[in-house]
PDB file of the backbone (N, CA, C, O) and the ligand in Angstrom, with CONECT records:
HET     ZN  A 101       1
ATOM      1  N   MET A   1      44.142 184.773  34.760  1.00  0.00           N
ATOM      2  CA  MET A   1      45.117 185.728  35.140  1.00  0.00           C
ATOM      3  C   MET A   1      45.146 185.845  36.564  1.00  0.00           C
ATOM      4  O   MET A   1      44.120 185.664  37.220  1.00  0.00           O
ATOM      5  N   LYS A   2      46.543 186.213  37.241  1.00  0.00           N
ATOM      6  CA  LYS A   2      46.501 186.217  38.633  1.00  0.00           C
ATOM      7  C   LYS A   2      46.159 187.695  39.039  1.00  0.00           C
ATOM      8  O   LYS A   2      46.421 188.693  38.367  1.00  0.00           O
ATOM      9  N   LYS A   3      45.564 187.662  40.186  1.00  0.00           N
ATOM     10  CA  LYS A   3      45.073 189.079  40.651  1.00  0.00           C
ATOM     11  C   LYS A   3      46.297 189.929  41.161  1.00  0.00           C
ATOM     12  O   LYS A   3      47.233 189.461  41.808  1.00  0.00           O
ATOM     13  N   LEU A   4      46.169 191.139  40.808  1.00  0.00           N
ATOM     14  CA  LEU A   4      47.127 192.130  40.965  1.00  0.00           C
ATOM     15  C   LEU A   4      46.688 193.398  41.834  1.00  0.00           C
ATOM     16  O   LEU A   4      45.572 193.887  41.654  1.00  0.00           O
ATOM     17  N   SER A   5      47.406 193.829  42.602  1.00  0.00           N
ATOM     18  CA  SER A   5      47.024 195.030  43.184  1.00  0.00           C
ATOM     19  C   SER A   5      47.321 196.278  42.129  1.00  0.00           C
ATOM     20  O   SER A   5      47.999 196.091  41.119  1.00  0.00           O
ATOM     21  N   LYS A   6      46.765 197.533  42.451  1.00  0.00           N
ATOM     22  CA  LYS A   6      46.738 198.588  41.438  1.00  0.00           C
ATOM     23  C   LYS A   6      48.269 198.897  41.389  1.00  0.00           C
ATOM     24  O   LYS A   6      48.713 199.017  40.247  1.00  0.00           O
ATOM     25  N   SER A   7      49.043 199.029  42.281  1.00  0.00           N
ATOM     26  CA  SER A   7      50.469 199.448  42.403  1.00  0.00           C
ATOM     27  C   SER A   7      51.274 198.302  41.485  1.00  0.00           C
ATOM     28  O   SER A   7      52.101 198.641  40.639  1.00  0.00           O
ATOM     29  N   ASP A   8      50.965 197.043  41.727  1.00  0.00           N
ATOM     30  CA  ASP A   8      51.588 196.136  40.968  1.00  0.00           C
ATOM     31  C   ASP A   8      51.293 196.285  39.484  1.00  0.00           C
ATOM     32  O   ASP A   8      52.183 196.210  38.637  1.00  0.00           O
ATOM     33  N   THR A   9      50.016 196.500  39.199  1.00  0.00           N
ATOM     34  CA  THR A   9      49.673 196.598  37.656  1.00  0.00           C
ATOM     35  C   THR A   9      50.354 197.858  37.133  1.00  0.00           C
ATOM     36  O   THR A   9      50.657 197.863  35.940  1.00  0.00           O
ATOM     37  N   GLU A  10      50.606 198.831  37.812  1.00  0.00           N
ATOM     38  CA  GLU A  10      51.288 200.026  37.426  1.00  0.00           C
ATOM     39  C   GLU A  10      52.784 199.612  37.059  1.00  0.00           C
ATOM     40  O   GLU A  10      53.290 199.949  35.989  1.00  0.00           O
ATOM     41  N   LYS A  11      53.472 198.839  38.043  1.00  0.00           N
ATOM     42  CA  LYS A  11      54.720 198.567  37.789  1.00  0.00           C
ATOM     43  C   LYS A  11      54.661 197.669  36.602  1.00  0.00           C
ATOM     44  O   LYS A  11      55.571 197.815  35.787  1.00  0.00           O
ATOM     45  N   GLU A  12      53.735 196.746  36.352  1.00  0.00           N
ATOM     46  CA  GLU A  12      53.842 195.833  35.343  1.00  0.00           C
ATOM     47  C   GLU A  12      53.760 196.539  33.924  1.00  0.00           C
ATOM     48  O   GLU A  12      54.555 196.302  33.014  1.00  0.00           O
ATOM     49  N   ILE A  13      52.640 197.486  33.839  1.00  0.00           N
ATOM     50  CA  ILE A  13      52.472 198.244  32.851  1.00  0.00           C
ATOM     51  C   ILE A  13      53.936 199.166  32.376  1.00  0.00           C
ATOM     52  O   ILE A  13      54.401 199.217  31.237  1.00  0.00           O
ATOM     53  N   LYS A  14      54.390 199.742  33.415  1.00  0.00           N
ATOM     54  CA  LYS A  14      55.694 200.518  33.156  1.00  0.00           C
ATOM     55  C   LYS A  14      56.912 199.752  32.517  1.00  0.00           C
ATOM     56  O   LYS A  14      57.600 200.221  31.611  1.00  0.00           O
ATOM     57  N   LYS A  15      57.092 198.555  33.080  1.00  0.00           N
ATOM     58  CA  LYS A  15      57.956 197.514  32.707  1.00  0.00           C
ATOM     59  C   LYS A  15      57.655 197.047  31.226  1.00  0.00           C
ATOM     60  O   LYS A  15      58.588 196.869  30.444  1.00  0.00           O
ATOM     61  N   PHE A  16      56.387 196.858  30.866  1.00  0.00           N
ATOM     62  CA  PHE A  16      55.911 196.678  29.503  1.00  0.00           C
ATOM     63  C   PHE A  16      56.188 197.520  28.451  1.00  0.00           C
ATOM     64  O   PHE A  16      56.520 197.125  27.334  1.00  0.00           O
ATOM     65  N   PHE A  17      56.041 198.861  28.831  1.00  0.00           N
ATOM     66  CA  PHE A  17      56.277 199.968  27.948  1.00  0.00           C
ATOM     67  C   PHE A  17      57.813 200.412  27.778  1.00  0.00           C
ATOM     68  O   PHE A  17      58.180 201.110  26.833  1.00  0.00           O
ATOM     69  N   GLU A  18      58.685 199.940  28.791  1.00  0.00           N
ATOM     70  CA  GLU A  18      60.085 200.189  28.730  1.00  0.00           C
ATOM     71  C   GLU A  18      60.407 199.278  27.413  1.00  0.00           C
ATOM     72  O   GLU A  18      61.354 199.719  26.762  1.00  0.00           O
ATOM     73  N   ASP A  19      59.923 198.325  26.996  1.00  0.00           N
ATOM     74  CA  ASP A  19      60.330 197.507  25.904  1.00  0.00           C
ATOM     75  C   ASP A  19      59.345 197.433  24.834  1.00  0.00           C
ATOM     76  O   ASP A  19      59.317 196.428  24.123  1.00  0.00           O
ATOM     77  N   ILE A  20      58.594 198.324  24.663  1.00  0.00           N
ATOM     78  CA  ILE A  20      57.376 198.480  23.827  1.00  0.00           C
ATOM     79  C   ILE A  20      57.784 198.265  22.270  1.00  0.00           C
ATOM     80  O   ILE A  20      56.932 197.981  21.428  1.00  0.00           O
ATOM     81  N   GLU A  21      58.930 198.397  22.011  1.00  0.00           N
ATOM     82  CA  GLU A  21      59.507 198.293  20.346  1.00  0.00           C
ATOM     83  C   GLU A  21      59.183 196.607  20.070  1.00  0.00           C
ATOM     84  O   GLU A  21      58.912 196.184  18.946  1.00  0.00           O
ATOM     85  N   ASN A  22      59.246 195.897  21.062  1.00  0.00           N
ATOM     86  CA  ASN A  22      59.525 194.570  20.997  1.00  0.00           C
ATOM     87  C   ASN A  22      58.165 193.915  21.138  1.00  0.00           C
ATOM     88  O   ASN A  22      58.143 192.685  21.092  1.00  0.00           O
ATOM     89  N   LYS A  23      57.160 194.498  21.285  1.00  0.00           N
ATOM     90  CA  LYS A  23      55.906 193.862  21.599  1.00  0.00           C
ATOM     91  C   LYS A  23      54.877 193.868  20.446  1.00  0.00           C
ATOM     92  O   LYS A  23      54.805 194.749  19.588  1.00  0.00           O
ATOM     93  N   SER A  24      54.153 192.862  20.528  1.00  0.00           N
ATOM     94  CA  SER A  24      53.197 192.751  19.369  1.00  0.00           C
ATOM     95  C   SER A  24      51.959 193.387  19.814  1.00  0.00           C
ATOM     96  O   SER A  24      51.684 193.620  20.990  1.00  0.00           O
ATOM     97  N   PRO A  25      51.101 193.699  18.622  1.00  0.00           N
ATOM     98  CA  PRO A  25      49.675 194.407  18.826  1.00  0.00           C
ATOM     99  C   PRO A  25      48.943 193.546  19.878  1.00  0.00           C
ATOM    100  O   PRO A  25      48.257 194.153  20.701  1.00  0.00           O
ATOM    101  N   LYS A  26      49.007 192.291  19.940  1.00  0.00           N
ATOM    102  CA  LYS A  26      48.239 191.262  20.784  1.00  0.00           C
ATOM    103  C   LYS A  26      48.680 191.663  22.267  1.00  0.00           C
ATOM    104  O   LYS A  26      47.856 191.819  23.168  1.00  0.00           O
ATOM    105  N   GLU A  27      49.943 191.801  22.420  1.00  0.00           N
ATOM    106  CA  GLU A  27      50.260 191.966  23.645  1.00  0.00           C
ATOM    107  C   GLU A  27      49.916 193.492  24.321  1.00  0.00           C
ATOM    108  O   GLU A  27      49.752 193.695  25.524  1.00  0.00           O
ATOM    109  N   ILE A  28      49.859 194.358  23.401  1.00  0.00           N
ATOM    110  CA  ILE A  28      49.694 195.657  23.589  1.00  0.00           C
ATOM    111  C   ILE A  28      48.181 195.875  23.998  1.00  0.00           C
ATOM    112  O   ILE A  28      47.818 196.654  24.879  1.00  0.00           O
ATOM    113  N   LYS A  29      47.364 195.088  23.244  1.00  0.00           N
ATOM    114  CA  LYS A  29      45.945 195.129  23.420  1.00  0.00           C
ATOM    115  C   LYS A  29      45.584 194.527  24.922  1.00  0.00           C
ATOM    116  O   LYS A  29      44.643 194.933  25.604  1.00  0.00           O
ATOM    117  N   LYS A  30      46.409 193.595  25.267  1.00  0.00           N
ATOM    118  CA  LYS A  30      46.285 192.771  26.616  1.00  0.00           C
ATOM    119  C   LYS A  30      46.596 193.857  27.710  1.00  0.00           C
ATOM    120  O   LYS A  30      45.836 194.032  28.662  1.00  0.00           O
ATOM    121  N   ILE A  31      47.655 194.516  27.541  1.00  0.00           N
ATOM    122  CA  ILE A  31      48.160 195.556  28.547  1.00  0.00           C
ATOM    123  C   ILE A  31      47.279 196.634  28.660  1.00  0.00           C
ATOM    124  O   ILE A  31      47.174 197.202  29.747  1.00  0.00           O
ATOM    125  N   LYS A  32      46.586 197.021  27.624  1.00  0.00           N
ATOM    126  CA  LYS A  32      45.662 198.183  27.571  1.00  0.00           C
ATOM    127  C   LYS A  32      44.294 197.777  28.392  1.00  0.00           C
ATOM    128  O   LYS A  32      43.714 198.581  29.122  1.00  0.00           O
ATOM    129  N   LYS A  33      43.893 196.538  28.194  1.00  0.00           N
ATOM    130  CA  LYS A  33      42.804 195.945  28.796  1.00  0.00           C
ATOM    131  C   LYS A  33      43.124 195.816  30.413  1.00  0.00           C
ATOM    132  O   LYS A  33      42.309 196.195  31.254  1.00  0.00           O
ATOM    133  N   LEU A  34      44.158 195.349  30.687  1.00  0.00           N
ATOM    134  CA  LEU A  34      44.785 195.251  32.052  1.00  0.00           C
ATOM    135  C   LEU A  34      44.670 196.683  32.820  1.00  0.00           C
ATOM    136  O   LEU A  34      44.184 196.812  33.944  1.00  0.00           O
ATOM    137  N   ALA A  35      45.169 197.676  32.071  1.00  0.00           N
ATOM    138  CA  ALA A  35      45.058 199.036  32.379  1.00  0.00           C
ATOM    139  C   ALA A  35      43.787 199.612  32.772  1.00  0.00           C
ATOM    140  O   ALA A  35      43.620 200.256  33.808  1.00  0.00           O
ATOM    141  N   MET A  36      42.722 199.304  31.736  1.00  0.00           N
ATOM    142  CA  MET A  36      41.446 199.582  32.018  1.00  0.00           C
ATOM    143  C   MET A  36      40.869 198.956  33.151  1.00  0.00           C
ATOM    144  O   MET A  36      40.173 199.620  33.919  1.00  0.00           O
ATOM    145  N   ARG A  37      41.106 197.615  33.359  1.00  0.00           N
ATOM    146  CA  ARG A  37      40.451 196.832  34.407  1.00  0.00           C
ATOM    147  C   ARG A  37      40.858 197.468  35.755  1.00  0.00           C
ATOM    148  O   ARG A  37      40.026 197.607  36.652  1.00  0.00           O
ATOM    149  N   TYR A  38      42.215 197.874  35.896  1.00  0.00           N
ATOM    150  CA  TYR A  38      42.464 198.392  37.167  1.00  0.00           C
ATOM    151  C   TYR A  38      42.588 199.796  37.150  1.00  0.00           C
ATOM    152  O   TYR A  38      43.230 200.354  38.040  1.00  0.00           O
ATOM    153  N   ASN A  39      42.031 200.458  36.211  1.00  0.00           N
ATOM    154  CA  ASN A  39      41.712 201.924  36.255  1.00  0.00           C
ATOM    155  C   ASN A  39      43.022 202.740  36.282  1.00  0.00           C
ATOM    156  O   ASN A  39      43.121 203.842  36.821  1.00  0.00           O
ATOM    157  N   VAL A  40      44.012 202.088  35.649  1.00  0.00           N
ATOM    158  CA  VAL A  40      45.326 202.856  35.563  1.00  0.00           C
ATOM    159  C   VAL A  40      45.398 203.809  34.374  1.00  0.00           C
ATOM    160  O   VAL A  40      45.108 203.360  33.265  1.00  0.00           O
ATOM    161  N   PRO A  41      45.725 204.962  34.496  1.00  0.00           N
ATOM    162  CA  PRO A  41      45.790 205.798  33.280  1.00  0.00           C
ATOM    163  C   PRO A  41      47.087 205.462  32.624  1.00  0.00           C
ATOM    164  O   PRO A  41      48.119 205.280  33.270  1.00  0.00           O
ATOM    165  N   LEU A  42      47.011 205.383  31.318  1.00  0.00           N
ATOM    166  CA  LEU A  42      48.263 205.030  30.486  1.00  0.00           C
ATOM    167  C   LEU A  42      48.907 206.282  30.228  1.00  0.00           C
ATOM    168  O   LEU A  42      50.127 206.189  30.093  1.00  0.00           O
ATOM    169  N   GLY A  43      48.448 207.356  30.130  1.00  0.00           N
ATOM    170  CA  GLY A  43      48.944 208.796  29.975  1.00  0.00           C
ATOM    171  C   GLY A  43      49.764 208.893  28.845  1.00  0.00           C
ATOM    172  O   GLY A  43      49.198 208.803  27.756  1.00  0.00           O
ATOM    173  N   ASN A  44      51.279 209.099  28.877  1.00  0.00           N
ATOM    174  CA  ASN A  44      52.163 209.203  27.794  1.00  0.00           C
ATOM    175  C   ASN A  44      52.178 207.909  27.069  1.00  0.00           C
ATOM    176  O   ASN A  44      52.267 207.913  25.841  1.00  0.00           O
ATOM    177  N   PHE A  45      52.096 206.772  27.759  1.00  0.00           N
ATOM    178  CA  PHE A  45      52.320 205.329  27.024  1.00  0.00           C
ATOM    179  C   PHE A  45      51.312 205.281  25.994  1.00  0.00           C
ATOM    180  O   PHE A  45      51.604 204.564  25.037  1.00  0.00           O
ATOM    181  N   ARG A  46      50.084 205.927  25.950  1.00  0.00           N
ATOM    182  CA  ARG A  46      49.217 205.777  24.885  1.00  0.00           C
ATOM    183  C   ARG A  46      49.853 206.142  23.614  1.00  0.00           C
ATOM    184  O   ARG A  46      49.508 205.604  22.561  1.00  0.00           O
ATOM    185  N   LYS A  47      50.894 207.160  23.682  1.00  0.00           N
ATOM    186  CA  LYS A  47      51.510 207.610  22.471  1.00  0.00           C
ATOM    187  C   LYS A  47      52.623 206.724  21.915  1.00  0.00           C
ATOM    188  O   LYS A  47      53.334 207.086  20.978  1.00  0.00           O
ATOM    189  N   LYS A  48      52.743 205.540  22.538  1.00  0.00           N
ATOM    190  CA  LYS A  48      53.790 204.697  21.924  1.00  0.00           C
ATOM    191  C   LYS A  48      53.235 203.553  21.019  1.00  0.00           C
ATOM    192  O   LYS A  48      54.007 202.794  20.432  1.00  0.00           O
ATOM    193  N   PHE A  49      51.985 203.455  20.927  1.00  0.00           N
ATOM    194  CA  PHE A  49      51.393 202.640  19.806  1.00  0.00           C
ATOM    195  C   PHE A  49      50.263 203.270  19.095  1.00  0.00           C
ATOM    196  O   PHE A  49      49.677 204.279  19.487  1.00  0.00           O
ATOM    197  N   CYS A  50      49.986 202.567  17.966  1.00  0.00           N
ATOM    198  CA  CYS A  50      48.852 203.057  17.250  1.00  0.00           C
ATOM    199  C   CYS A  50      47.644 202.559  17.758  1.00  0.00           C
ATOM    200  O   CYS A  50      47.479 201.360  17.981  1.00  0.00           O
ATOM    201  N   LYS A  51      46.601 203.605  17.994  1.00  0.00           N
ATOM    202  CA  LYS A  51      45.248 203.416  18.405  1.00  0.00           C
ATOM    203  C   LYS A  51      44.453 202.415  17.760  1.00  0.00           C
ATOM    204  O   LYS A  51      43.633 201.694  18.328  1.00  0.00           O
ATOM    205  N   LYS A  52      44.785 202.410  16.359  1.00  0.00           N
ATOM    206  CA  LYS A  52      43.805 201.597  15.360  1.00  0.00           C
ATOM    207  C   LYS A  52      44.403 200.187  15.363  1.00  0.00           C
ATOM    208  O   LYS A  52      43.532 199.323  15.474  1.00  0.00           O
ATOM    209  N   CYS A  53      45.650 199.722  15.271  1.00  0.00           N
ATOM    210  CA  CYS A  53      46.016 198.584  14.874  1.00  0.00           C
ATOM    211  C   CYS A  53      47.012 198.023  16.058  1.00  0.00           C
ATOM    212  O   CYS A  53      47.405 196.860  15.978  1.00  0.00           O
ATOM    213  N   PHE A  54      47.381 198.779  17.055  1.00  0.00           N
ATOM    214  CA  PHE A  54      48.108 198.588  18.386  1.00  0.00           C
ATOM    215  C   PHE A  54      49.434 198.148  18.058  1.00  0.00           C
ATOM    216  O   PHE A  54      50.112 197.603  18.929  1.00  0.00           O
ATOM    217  N   ASN A  55      49.919 198.340  16.793  1.00  0.00           N
ATOM    218  CA  ASN A  55      51.409 198.105  16.516  1.00  0.00           C
ATOM    219  C   ASN A  55      52.309 199.297  17.306  1.00  0.00           C
ATOM    220  O   ASN A  55      51.877 200.450  17.292  1.00  0.00           O
ATOM    221  N   PRO A  56      53.284 199.051  17.836  1.00  0.00           N
ATOM    222  CA  PRO A  56      54.227 200.137  18.374  1.00  0.00           C
ATOM    223  C   PRO A  56      54.618 201.022  17.185  1.00  0.00           C
ATOM    224  O   PRO A  56      54.659 200.534  16.056  1.00  0.00           O
ATOM    225  N   PHE A  57      54.904 202.301  17.407  1.00  0.00           N
ATOM    226  CA  PHE A  57      55.318 203.139  16.453  1.00  0.00           C
ATOM    227  C   PHE A  57      56.862 202.818  16.458  1.00  0.00           C
ATOM    228  O   PHE A  57      57.540 202.682  17.476  1.00  0.00           O
ATOM    229  N   ASP A  58      57.306 202.721  15.166  1.00  0.00           N
ATOM    230  CA  ASP A  58      58.749 202.753  14.686  1.00  0.00           C
ATOM    231  C   ASP A  58      59.079 203.521  13.486  1.00  0.00           C
ATOM    232  O   ASP A  58      58.579 203.274  12.389  1.00  0.00           O
ATOM    233  N   ASN A  59      59.965 204.496  13.713  1.00  0.00           N
ATOM    234  CA  ASN A  59      60.132 205.332  12.734  1.00  0.00           C
ATOM    235  C   ASN A  59      58.963 205.899  11.743  1.00  0.00           C
ATOM    236  O   ASN A  59      58.963 206.005  10.516  1.00  0.00           O
ATOM    237  N   SER A  60      57.960 206.226  12.718  1.00  0.00           N
ATOM    238  CA  SER A  60      56.789 206.755  12.051  1.00  0.00           C
ATOM    239  C   SER A  60      56.856 208.182  11.812  1.00  0.00           C
ATOM    240  O   SER A  60      57.508 208.947  12.523  1.00  0.00           O
ATOM    241  N   LYS A  61      56.213 208.514  10.858  1.00  0.00           N
ATOM    242  CA  LYS A  61      56.239 209.799  10.540  1.00  0.00           C
ATOM    243  C   LYS A  61      55.545 211.036  11.507  1.00  0.00           C
ATOM    244  O   LYS A  61      54.340 211.175  11.717  1.00  0.00           O
ATOM    245  N   ILE A  62      56.457 211.740  11.939  1.00  0.00           N
ATOM    246  CA  ILE A  62      55.700 212.560  12.901  1.00  0.00           C
ATOM    247  C   ILE A  62      55.508 214.209  12.466  1.00  0.00           C
ATOM    248  O   ILE A  62      56.528 214.828  12.162  1.00  0.00           O
ATOM    249  N   ARG A  63      54.436 214.773  12.446  1.00  0.00           N
ATOM    250  CA  ARG A  63      54.190 216.094  12.157  1.00  0.00           C
ATOM    251  C   ARG A  63      53.731 216.912  13.410  1.00  0.00           C
ATOM    252  O   ARG A  63      52.942 216.434  14.226  1.00  0.00           O
ATOM    253  N   ILE A  64      54.236 218.104  13.519  1.00  0.00           N
ATOM    254  CA  ILE A  64      53.688 218.900  14.534  1.00  0.00           C
ATOM    255  C   ILE A  64      53.248 220.264  14.023  1.00  0.00           C
ATOM    256  O   ILE A  64      54.029 221.082  13.538  1.00  0.00           O
ATOM    257  N   LYS A  65      51.807 220.465  14.180  1.00  0.00           N
ATOM    258  CA  LYS A  65      51.284 221.821  13.717  1.00  0.00           C
ATOM    259  C   LYS A  65      50.188 222.469  14.550  1.00  0.00           C
ATOM    260  O   LYS A  65      49.219 221.800  14.908  1.00  0.00           O
ATOM    261  N   LYS A  66      50.298 223.573  14.822  1.00  0.00           N
ATOM    262  CA  LYS A  66      49.238 224.128  15.625  1.00  0.00           C
ATOM    263  C   LYS A  66      49.009 223.446  17.110  1.00  0.00           C
ATOM    264  O   LYS A  66      47.910 223.269  17.634  1.00  0.00           O
ATOM    265  N   GLY A  67      50.263 223.111  17.657  1.00  0.00           N
ATOM    266  CA  GLY A  67      49.716 222.430  18.931  1.00  0.00           C
ATOM    267  C   GLY A  67      49.416 220.898  18.895  1.00  0.00           C
ATOM    268  O   GLY A  67      49.218 220.224  19.906  1.00  0.00           O
ATOM    269  N   VAL A  68      49.406 220.455  17.699  1.00  0.00           N
ATOM    270  CA  VAL A  68      48.855 219.070  17.486  1.00  0.00           C
ATOM    271  C   VAL A  68      49.962 218.294  17.171  1.00  0.00           C
ATOM    272  O   VAL A  68      50.760 218.812  16.390  1.00  0.00           O
ATOM    273  N   LYS A  69      50.230 217.082  17.620  1.00  0.00           N
ATOM    274  CA  LYS A  69      51.326 216.186  17.177  1.00  0.00           C
ATOM    275  C   LYS A  69      50.643 215.057  16.395  1.00  0.00           C
ATOM    276  O   LYS A  69      49.702 214.456  16.914  1.00  0.00           O
ATOM    277  N   GLU A  70      51.081 214.744  15.162  1.00  0.00           N
ATOM    278  CA  GLU A  70      50.373 213.756  14.412  1.00  0.00           C
ATOM    279  C   GLU A  70      51.473 212.723  14.107  1.00  0.00           C
ATOM    280  O   GLU A  70      52.584 213.040  13.681  1.00  0.00           O
ATOM    281  N   ILE A  71      51.057 211.406  14.371  1.00  0.00           N
ATOM    282  CA  ILE A  71      51.894 210.374  14.106  1.00  0.00           C
ATOM    283  C   ILE A  71      51.372 209.430  13.062  1.00  0.00           C
ATOM    284  O   ILE A  71      50.459 208.706  13.460  1.00  0.00           O
ATOM    285  N   THR A  72      51.724 209.288  11.895  1.00  0.00           N
ATOM    286  CA  THR A  72      51.097 208.339  10.916  1.00  0.00           C
ATOM    287  C   THR A  72      51.736 207.074  11.213  1.00  0.00           C
ATOM    288  O   THR A  72      52.950 206.931  11.362  1.00  0.00           O
ATOM    289  N   CYS A  73      50.702 205.998  11.307  1.00  0.00           N
ATOM    290  CA  CYS A  73      51.231 204.780  11.682  1.00  0.00           C
ATOM    291  C   CYS A  73      51.671 204.004  10.387  1.00  0.00           C
ATOM    292  O   CYS A  73      51.043 204.004   9.329  1.00  0.00           O
ATOM    293  N   ASN A  74      52.966 203.276  10.664  1.00  0.00           N
ATOM    294  CA  ASN A  74      53.500 202.637   9.317  1.00  0.00           C
ATOM    295  C   ASN A  74      52.876 201.377   9.043  1.00  0.00           C
ATOM    296  O   ASN A  74      53.127 200.755   8.011  1.00  0.00           O
ATOM    297  N   HIS A  75      52.094 200.979   9.896  1.00  0.00           N
ATOM    298  CA  HIS A  75      51.398 199.610   9.597  1.00  0.00           C
ATOM    299  C   HIS A  75      50.088 199.598   9.004  1.00  0.00           C
ATOM    300  O   HIS A  75      49.768 198.857   8.074  1.00  0.00           O
ATOM    301  N   CYS A  76      49.287 200.491   9.600  1.00  0.00           N
ATOM    302  CA  CYS A  76      47.997 200.700   8.974  1.00  0.00           C
ATOM    303  C   CYS A  76      47.553 201.984   8.282  1.00  0.00           C
ATOM    304  O   CYS A  76      46.499 202.094   7.657  1.00  0.00           O
ATOM    305  N   GLY A  77      48.567 203.057   8.477  1.00  0.00           N
ATOM    306  CA  GLY A  77      48.371 204.404   7.872  1.00  0.00           C
ATOM    307  C   GLY A  77      47.343 205.274   8.786  1.00  0.00           C
ATOM    308  O   GLY A  77      46.952 206.381   8.416  1.00  0.00           O
ATOM    309  N   ALA A  78      47.055 204.848   9.659  1.00  0.00           N
ATOM    310  CA  ALA A  78      46.150 205.636  10.573  1.00  0.00           C
ATOM    311  C   ALA A  78      46.959 206.786  11.084  1.00  0.00           C
ATOM    312  O   ALA A  78      48.152 206.586  11.313  1.00  0.00           O
ATOM    313  N   VAL A  79      46.357 208.154  11.319  1.00  0.00           N
ATOM    314  CA  VAL A  79      46.888 209.334  11.880  1.00  0.00           C
ATOM    315  C   VAL A  79      46.473 209.439  13.202  1.00  0.00           C
ATOM    316  O   VAL A  79      45.318 209.740  13.502  1.00  0.00           O
ATOM    317  N   ASN A  80      47.467 209.177  14.118  1.00  0.00           N
ATOM    318  CA  ASN A  80      47.178 209.333  15.406  1.00  0.00           C
ATOM    319  C   ASN A  80      47.535 210.776  15.962  1.00  0.00           C
ATOM    320  O   ASN A  80      48.663 211.255  15.846  1.00  0.00           O
ATOM    321  N   LYS A  81      46.556 211.375  16.528  1.00  0.00           N
ATOM    322  CA  LYS A  81      46.916 212.808  17.038  1.00  0.00           C
ATOM    323  C   LYS A  81      46.819 213.069  18.566  1.00  0.00           C
ATOM    324  O   LYS A  81      46.047 212.505  19.342  1.00  0.00           O
ATOM    325  N   TRP A  82      47.783 214.069  18.877  1.00  0.00           N
ATOM    326  CA  TRP A  82      47.493 214.609  20.225  1.00  0.00           C
ATOM    327  C   TRP A  82      47.761 215.962  20.363  1.00  0.00           C
ATOM    328  O   TRP A  82      48.485 216.566  19.572  1.00  0.00           O
ATOM    329  N   LYS A  83      47.228 216.465  21.305  1.00  0.00           N
ATOM    330  CA  LYS A  83      47.348 217.896  21.584  1.00  0.00           C
ATOM    331  C   LYS A  83      48.745 217.983  22.476  1.00  0.00           C
ATOM    332  O   LYS A  83      49.119 217.188  23.338  1.00  0.00           O
ATOM    333  N   ILE A  84      49.295 218.991  22.086  1.00  0.00           N
ATOM    334  CA  ILE A  84      50.718 219.070  22.896  1.00  0.00           C
ATOM    335  C   ILE A  84      50.467 220.187  23.846  1.00  0.00           C
ATOM    336  O   ILE A  84      49.908 221.238  23.533  1.00  0.00           O
ATOM    337  N   LYS A  85      50.938 219.876  25.076  1.00  0.00           N
ATOM    338  CA  LYS A  85      50.851 220.709  26.225  1.00  0.00           C
ATOM    339  C   LYS A  85      51.827 221.910  26.080  1.00  0.00           C
ATOM    340  O   LYS A  85      53.034 221.761  25.889  1.00  0.00           O
ATOM    341  N   THR A  86      51.244 223.037  26.179  1.00  0.00           N
ATOM    342  CA  THR A  86      52.119 224.240  26.021  1.00  0.00           C
ATOM    343  C   THR A  86      52.199 224.772  27.339  1.00  0.00           C
ATOM    344  O   THR A  86      51.180 224.927  28.013  1.00  0.00           O
ATOM    345  N   SER A  87      53.449 225.093  27.797  1.00  0.00           N
ATOM    346  CA  SER A  87      53.562 225.588  29.235  1.00  0.00           C
ATOM    347  C   SER A  87      54.760 226.618  29.127  1.00  0.00           C
ATOM    348  O   SER A  87      55.141 227.230  30.125  1.00  0.00           O
TER     349      SER A  87
HETATM  350 ZN    ZN A 101      48.363 201.410  13.035  1.00  0.00          ZN2+
END
């Protein structure tokens, strides 16, 4: 893999997630590794794919309760949870 600067990596990741619906779990794993290597926080991008099987969420079941957002993965059935920031 060619060497990237941190800002190049951030651009690369942003571009990747703009088209997340058409990405494969393999590609998502790769971009996550890239982000970790360059210490780029994924932030909200983490919420675009399943933490277990790395498939992008598509029409997944979303539930919100007590400040927690739950998305059930259509592919593996894993429940992904995030705290919702209240401001
Ligand atoms: Zn999954």
